[in-house]
C-alpha positions in Angstrom: 0.0 0.0 0.0 1.3 3.4 -1.0 1.5 5.9 1.9 1.2 9.4 0.4 1.0 11.5 3.5 2.0 11.6 7.1 -0.8 13.0 9.3 -0.5 14.4 12.8 -1.1 11.0 14.5 1.6 9.4 12.5 3.9 12.4 13.0 3.6 12.2 16.7 4.3 8.5 16.7 7.4 9.2 14.7 8.7 11.8 17.1 8.1 9.5 20.0 9.7 6.6 18.2 12.8 8.7 17.4 13.1 9.8 21.0 12.7 6.2 22.3 15.3 4.9 19.9 17.9 7.5 20.9 17.2 6.9 24.6 17.8 3.2 24.1 21.1 3.8 22.2 22.6 6.9 23.8 25.4 4.9 25.4 26.6 3.8 21.9 26.7 7.5 20.9 28.5 8.4 24.1 31.1 5.8 23.4 32.0 7.4 20.0 33.4 10.5 21.5 36.8 10.9 20.0 38.9 11.4 23.1 38.9 8.5 25.6 38.4 11.0 28.5 35.6 10.3 31.1 33.3 12.9 29.7 31.9 11.3 26.6 28.4 12.8 26.7 27.2 13.4 23.1 24.5 10.8 23.4 23.4 11.9 26.8 23.2 15.6 25.7 21.3 14.8 22.6 18.9 12.5 24.5 18.2 15.1 27.3 17.6 17.6 24.5 15.1 15.4 22.8 13.4 14.3 26.1 12.8 18.0 26.8 11.2 18.3 23.3 9.0 15.2 24.1 7.9 16.8 27.4 6.7 19.9 25.6 4.8 17.7 23.1 3.1 15.8 25.9 1.7 19.1 27.3 0.0 20.1 24.0 -3.7 20.7 23.9 -3.7 20.9 20.1 -1.7 18.4 18.1 -1.6 19.4 14.4 1.6 18.7 12.5 2.6 22.3 12.9 1.8 22.4 16.6 3.8 19.2 17.2 6.8 20.5 15.3 6.7 23.9 17.1 6.4 22.2 20.5 9.4 20.0 19.7 11.4 23.0 18.6 10.5 25.0 21.7 11.2 22.1 24.1 14.5 21.3 22.5 15.6 24.9 22.6 15.1 25.2 26.3 16.5 21.7 27.0 19.5 21.9 24.7 22.8 20.7 26.3 26.2 20.7 24.8 27.1 21.6 21.2 25.4 18.5 19.9 22.2 19.3 21.8 22.2 22.9 20.6 22.7 21.8 17.0 19.9 19.3 17.3 17.6 22.0 18.7 18.4 24.1 15.7 17.5 21.1 13.4 14.1 20.9 15.2 13.7 24.6 14.9 14.4 24.5 11.2 12.1 21.6 10.7 9.3 23.5 12.5 9.8 26.4 10.1 9.5 24.0 7.1 6.3 22.4 8.5 4.7 25.7 9.5 1.1 25.6 8.4 1.2 22.0 7.3 -1.7 19.6 8.0 -0.2 16.6 6.2 3.3 15.9 5.2 4.1 14.6 1.7 7.5 14.0 0.0 7.9 17.6 -1.1 7.2 19.0 2.4 9.6 16.4 3.9 12.4 17.6 1.5 11.7 21.3 2.3 11.6 20.8 6.0 14.9 18.8 5.9 16.5 21.6 3.9 15.2 24.3 6.3 16.5 22.2 9.2 20.0 21.9 7.8 20.2 25.6 6.8 19.1 26.7 10.3 21.6 24.5 12.0 24.5 25.7 9.8 23.6 29.3 10.5 23.7 28.7 14.3 27.3 27.6 14.2 29.9 30.2 13.6 32.5 27.9 12.1 30.7 24.7 10.8 32.9 21.7 10.7 32.3 19.0 8.0 32.4 15.4 9.1 29.9 16.1 11.9 26.1 15.9 12.5 25.9 19.0 10.3 27.2 17.1 7.3 24.9 14.2 7.8 21.9 16.6 8.0 23.0 18.6 5.0 23.7 15.7 2.6 20.5 14.0 3.6 18.6 17.3 2.9 20.4 17.7 -0.5 19.4 14.1 -1.4 15.8 14.9 -0.3 15.6 18.1 -2.4 17.0 16.4 -5.5 14.9 13.3 -5.5 11.5 14.0 -3.9 9.8 14.2 -7.2 10.7 10.6 -7.9 8.7 9.4 -5.0 5.0 9.2 -4.2 5.3 6.9 -1.1 6.7 8.7 1.9 7.9 5.5 3.5 10.1 4.6 0.4 11.3 8.2 0.3 12.3 8.2 3.9 14.0 4.8 3.5 16.2 6.3 0.7 17.0 9.3 2.9 18.0 7.1 5.8 20.4 5.2 3.5 21.9 8.6 2.5 22.3 9.5 6.2 24.0 6.2 7.0 26.3 6.6 3.9 27.3 10.1 4.9 27.9 9.0 8.5 30.2 6.2 7.3 32.3 8.7 5.4 32.8 11.1 8.3 36.2 9.5 9.2 37.4 10.5 5.7 36.4 14.1 6.4 37.9 14.5 9.9 41.4 13.1 10.6 40.7 12.8 14.3 37.8 10.4 13.7 39.9 8.3 11.4 42.7 8.0 13.9 40.3 6.9 16.6 38.5 4.6 14.2 35.0 6.0 15.0 32.3 7.8 13.1 31.0 11.1 14.3 29.0 10.7 17.5 26.5 13.5 16.8 25.8 12.1 13.3 25.3 8.6 14.8 22.7 10.1 17.2 20.9 11.7 14.3 20.8 8.4 12.5 19.3 6.7 15.6 16.6 9.4 15.6 15.9 8.9 11.9 15.7 5.1 12.4 13.3 5.4 15.3 11.0 7.8 13.4 10.9 5.6 10.3 10.3 2.4 12.4 7.3 4.1 14.1 5.9 5.2 10.7 6.0 1.6 9.6 4.1 0.5 12.7 7.0 -0.9 14.7 6.7 -0.1 18.4 9.9 1.0 20.1 9.7 0.4 23.8 11.7 3.0 25.6 13.8 1.8 28.5 12.4 3.5 31.5 15.4 4.9 33.3 15.0 7.7 35.8 17.2 10.6 34.9 16.0 13.3 37.2 18.5 14.3 39.9 17.3 15.5 43.3 17.3 19.3 43.6 19.8 20.1 46.2 18.3 23.5 46.8 15.1 21.8 48.0 17.1 19.6 50.3 18.9 22.6 51.8 15.6 24.3 52.5 14.9 21.5 55.0 17.7 22.7 57.3 17.0 25.5 59.8 20.7 26.0 60.6 24.1 25.2 59.1 25.0 23.1 62.1 22.3 20.6 61.1 24.3 19.8 58.0 26.5 16.9 59.1 27.6 15.7 55.7 28.5 18.7 53.5 28.5 17.4 50.0 25.4 16.3 48.1 26.8 13.9 45.5 24.9 12.4 42.6 26.0 10.4 39.6 25.1 7.5 37.3 27.1 4.4 36.7 26.6 3.1 33.1 26.8 -0.7 32.4 27.8 -1.6 35.9 29.9 -4.7 36.4 28.1 -5.5 39.6 24.6 -4.8 41.1 23.4 -1.7 42.8 23.1 -3.7 46.1 26.8 -4.6 45.9 27.8 -1.0 45.3 25.6 0.2 48.1 27.4 -2.2 50.5 30.6 -0.3 49.8 29.3 3.2 50.5 26.5 2.7 53.0 28.7 3.8 56.0 30.2 6.9 54.2 27.3 9.3 54.4 23.5 9.6 54.8 20.4 10.3 52.6 21.6 7.4 50.4 19.7 6.4 47.3 21.2 3.6 45.2 19.0 2.0 42.6 19.3 0.6 39.2 19.7 -2.5 37.0 22.3 -4.1 34.8 22.4 -1.0 32.5 22.4 1.9 34.9 22.8 2.7 38.6 21.7 6.0 40.0 23.3 7.1 43.2 22.6 10.0 45.6 24.5 10.5 48.9 25.4 13.2 51.4 29.1 12.7 52.2 32.1 14.6 53.5 34.4 12.9 50.9 32.8 12.8 47.4 36.1 11.9 45.8 36.2 8.7 47.9 32.7 7.8 46.7 33.6 8.4 43.0 36.8 6.5 43.4 34.8 3.4 44.5 32.1 4.0 41.9 34.5 4.2 38.9 35.5 0.6 39.7 31.9 -0.5 38.9 31.5 1.2 35.5 31.6 4.4 33.5 30.4 7.5 35.4 28.3 10.3 34.0 26.1 13.2 35.1 28.2 13.8 38.2 26.8 16.5 40.4 28.5 17.7 43.6 27.0 20.5 45.7 28.3 22.0 48.9 25.1 22.2 51.0 26.6 24.4 53.6 27.6 27.0 51.0 24.1 26.7 49.4 22.6 27.3 52.9 24.7 30.4 53.4 23.8 31.6 49.8 20.1 31.1 50.5 20.3 33.2 53.6 22.3 35.9 51.8 19.9 35.9 48.9 16.9 36.2 51.1 18.0 39.8 51.9 17.2 42.5 49.4 20.0 43.8 47.2 20.2 47.0 45.3 20.5 46.8 41.6 24.1 46.9 40.4 25.8 47.5 37.1 27.3 44.0 36.5 26.4 40.5 37.4 28.2 37.2 36.6 27.3 33.6 36.0 30.2 31.1 35.9 29.9 27.4 35.1 32.1 24.7 36.6 32.4 21.9 39.1 34.5 21.5 42.3 34.1 23.2 45.6 37.6 24.8 45.4 36.9 26.1 41.9 33.6 27.5 43.1 35.4 29.4 45.9 37.8 30.9 43.5 35.0 32.3 41.3 33.0 33.4 44.4 36.0 35.3 45.7 36.1 37.0 42.3 32.5 38.2 42.9 30.7 35.8 40.7 27.0 35.9 41.6 25.9 32.5 40.5 28.1 29.4 40.1 26.2 26.9 38.0 27.2 23.3 38.6 28.3 21.9 35.3 31.1 21.1 32.9 32.5 17.7 31.8 29.7 15.1 31.7 27.0 17.5 33.0 26.5 20.3 30.5 23.8 22.6 31.8 20.8 23.2 29.5 19.9 26.5 27.9 17.1 26.7 30.5 19.5 26.0 33.4 21.6 29.0 32.3 18.6 31.2 31.9 17.4 30.3 35.4 20.8 31.1 36.8 20.4 34.7 35.6 16.9 35.3 36.9 17.9 36.2 40.5 20.8 38.4 39.6 19.7 42.1 40.0 22.1 43.7 37.5 21.9 45.9 34.4 24.4 43.6 32.6 25.0 39.9 33.2 28.2 38.2 31.9 28.2 34.4 31.4 31.4 32.4 31.6 30.8 28.9 30.1 34.3 27.7 30.9 33.8 24.7 28.6 33.8 24.6 24.8 30.8 22.3 24.8 28.7 24.9 26.8 29.3 28.0 24.7 26.5 27.4 22.2 24.0 26.8 25.0 25.1 30.0 26.7 24.8 31.9 23.4 21.3 30.4 22.9 20.3 31.6 26.4 21.6 35.1 25.6 19.4 35.2 22.5 16.3 34.0 24.3 16.6 36.2 27.4 15.0 39.7 27.8 17.9 40.7 30.0 21.2 42.1 28.8 23.3 39.0 28.7 26.8 38.7 27.3 28.9 35.5 26.7 32.7 35.4 27.1 33.7 32.3 25.1 35.9 30.8 27.9 36.6 27.1 27.1 38.2 26.2 30.5 38.2 27.0 34.1 41.6 28.8 33.8 40.3 30.9 31.0 37.2 31.9 33.0 39.3 32.9 36.0 41.6 35.0 33.7 38.6 36.6 32.2 37.3 37.7 35.6 40.6 39.2 36.5 40.5 41.2 33.3 37.1 42.7 34.2 36.9 46.4 35.2 33.8 47.8 36.9 34.3 51.2 35.4 34.4 50.0 31.8 31.4 49.7 29.4 29.9 46.2 28.7 31.4 46.3 25.2 34.9 47.2 26.5 34.7 44.5 29.2 33.6 41.8 26.8 36.5 42.6 24.5 39.1 42.7 27.2 37.8 39.6 28.8 37.7 37.7 25.5 41.2 38.9 24.6 42.4 37.7 28.0 41.3 34.1 27.5 43.4 33.9 24.4 46.6 34.3 26.4 45.8 31.3 28.7 47.0 27.7 27.9 45.0 25.0 29.6 46.1 21.5 30.4 44.2 18.6 32.0 45.3 15.3 33.4 42.7 12.4 33.6 42.4 8.8 32.7 41.4 6.9 29.5 38.0 5.2 29.5 38.8 3.0 26.5 41.7 1.8 24.3 42.4 4.2 21.4 45.1 5.5 19.1 45.8 9.2 18.8 48.7 10.7 16.8 50.3 7.3 16.7 50.1 6.9 20.5 48.5 3.7 21.6 46.6 4.4 24.7 45.1 1.7 27.0 42.0 1.9 29.1 42.7 3.3 32.6 46.0 4.8 31.6 46.7 8.4 32.7 46.4 10.9 29.9 47.6 14.5 29.6 45.8 16.9 27.4 47.0 20.3 26.2 44.4 22.6 24.6 42.2 19.5 24.2 44.9 17.3 22.5 46.5 14.3 24.1 50.2 14.9 24.4 51.3 12.3 26.9 50.2 9.1 28.6 51.5 6.8 31.4 50.6 5.3 34.7 51.2 8.2 37.2 49.2 11.4 37.4 52.0 13.5 38.8 54.5 12.2 36.2 52.1 13.0 33.4 51.4 16.4 34.9 55.2 17.2 34.7 55.4 16.0 31.2 52.4 18.1 30.3 53.9 21.3 31.8 57.1 20.7 29.9 55.2 20.9 26.7 53.0 23.8 27.7 55.7 26.2 29.0 57.7 28.5 26.7 59.9 31.5 27.0 56.9 33.8 27.3 55.4 31.9 30.2 55.4 33.6 33.6 52.7 31.9 35.8 51.6 28.3 36.3 48.6 27.5 38.3 47.7 23.9 39.3 44.2 23.1 40.4 44.2 19.6 42.0 41.1 17.4 42.0 38.9 16.0 44.8 40.6 12.6 44.6 44.2 13.9 44.8 46.2 13.9 48.0 47.0 17.4 49.1 50.6 16.5 49.9 51.2 15.0 46.4 49.8 18.1 44.8 51.9 20.4 46.9 54.9 18.2 46.3 54.7 19.0 42.7 55.5 22.6 43.2 59.2 22.2 43.6 59.4 19.9 40.6 57.5 22.3 38.5 59.7 25.2 39.6 62.7 23.2 38.4 61.1 22.7 35.0 60.0 26.3 34.7 62.6 28.4 36.6 61.2 31.7 35.3 57.6 31.1 36.3 55.7 31.6 39.5 53.9 28.5 40.6 50.6 28.3 42.5 48.9 25.2 43.8 45.1 25.5 44.5 42.5 23.0 45.6 39.9 22.7 42.8 37.9 19.8 44.0 36.9 18.8 40.5 35.9 15.2 39.9 37.5 12.9 37.2 40.3 15.3 36.4 43.4 14.9 38.7 44.8 18.2 37.7 43.8 21.3 35.7 46.8 23.4 34.7 46.8 27.1 33.6 49.9 28.5 32.0 50.1 32.3 31.3 
């Protein structure tokens, strides 16, 4: 039977089928992240973006094709996380434009909506990179526009477009050297194919059962409201995370942490364990957890600090000229930004990119004429920029890609300068900062002819792996040797929550021997997963 049109009922099923298929396969997408660092989150970000779109759809009173497309666009815009999520939200936005006013969808409208989706996504990215989700979307749209007249059956037409999407995805390693070296296809493009496959399966009448996994994390702010004084908070850090594909049961993991805190929630199955615990040593909990599987969506909040902030914010404040939102993770790093007069420190970064809505919410309680956002992560800049465009406040984004860059930007700020002058000086300042990171590999890989084994310590300079070995401190020294040059004058080392203070401070003398002309500072950062974050100026 020839299917000439997709009506609103079928379209809604397609959207739900697409979402379910991505939910069920997001871990595959996560695993395709090029670098083997413990923050592969493309699938997670895309999935959370799509789930936000589905939530918007479920609240609709009217469900015409146009209404469904518009709801998906609005929901994905607010829920967009990471670069992949923001690009996906722009694809939804473009699709909604292409379907505006539509009651039924035929092959021509499919082609036009695909083209509009691709064009919108490309315009949203300042420097589009080929070999990514953008390429998969564009070549699929080009195939749609050039062939739609040959088809009457929308199912056959979509099957041909899916084949094109898969073909383009398979060629992404030829377009990006870094993908070819790692022997993977583009993760965002793979996520888009999963969405496409789910939508087409639903149109054919195949039911895709979504794995029901709870993703909501407990809102620490609400927990903090239950305390009447700071003295009541016995365990300071509210720590939450997920363990993917655990090697043992939730019960087994619980037996290892039950005596290390209170308010413990530890539930899950063979695919995912969700953990919530109040503890005084989150690093110890994460060190145990990482032995059970891959961690993601790590969230650590200092409840005592939040209690103090809540008391402070309950008092009225006069409107000021400037306000700041900084994004990062780690109690020590938060303290650095707080000391620099940042108004809101939004928990986020590697593995837990905040959504556009999260960033907007962080600006709501800041009583200032101008609010400057410091993303401090390259994967958060697009979401911050999207928040800026959606807000009715005067928001500005300094494109800081790391914690060191964010700190340097704040030091360049001048109260007496205009917003335009400050944004320029802060943006210029981040260009003079080199960032290094020391973490561990979550899988075997090859990069620049280096064979890296799972669990090895890896050192990254400006996002590129430059050394690997078995000791965090040794790799830190190797990294600093590669980062320092004759113009360097200051090295700052932020050590993580799972690093012994004496080991970190013991590095200072060794670093001074390597870089005799540089001042060296050692600061507790408290960041999870990354042993050290290094700033060289």
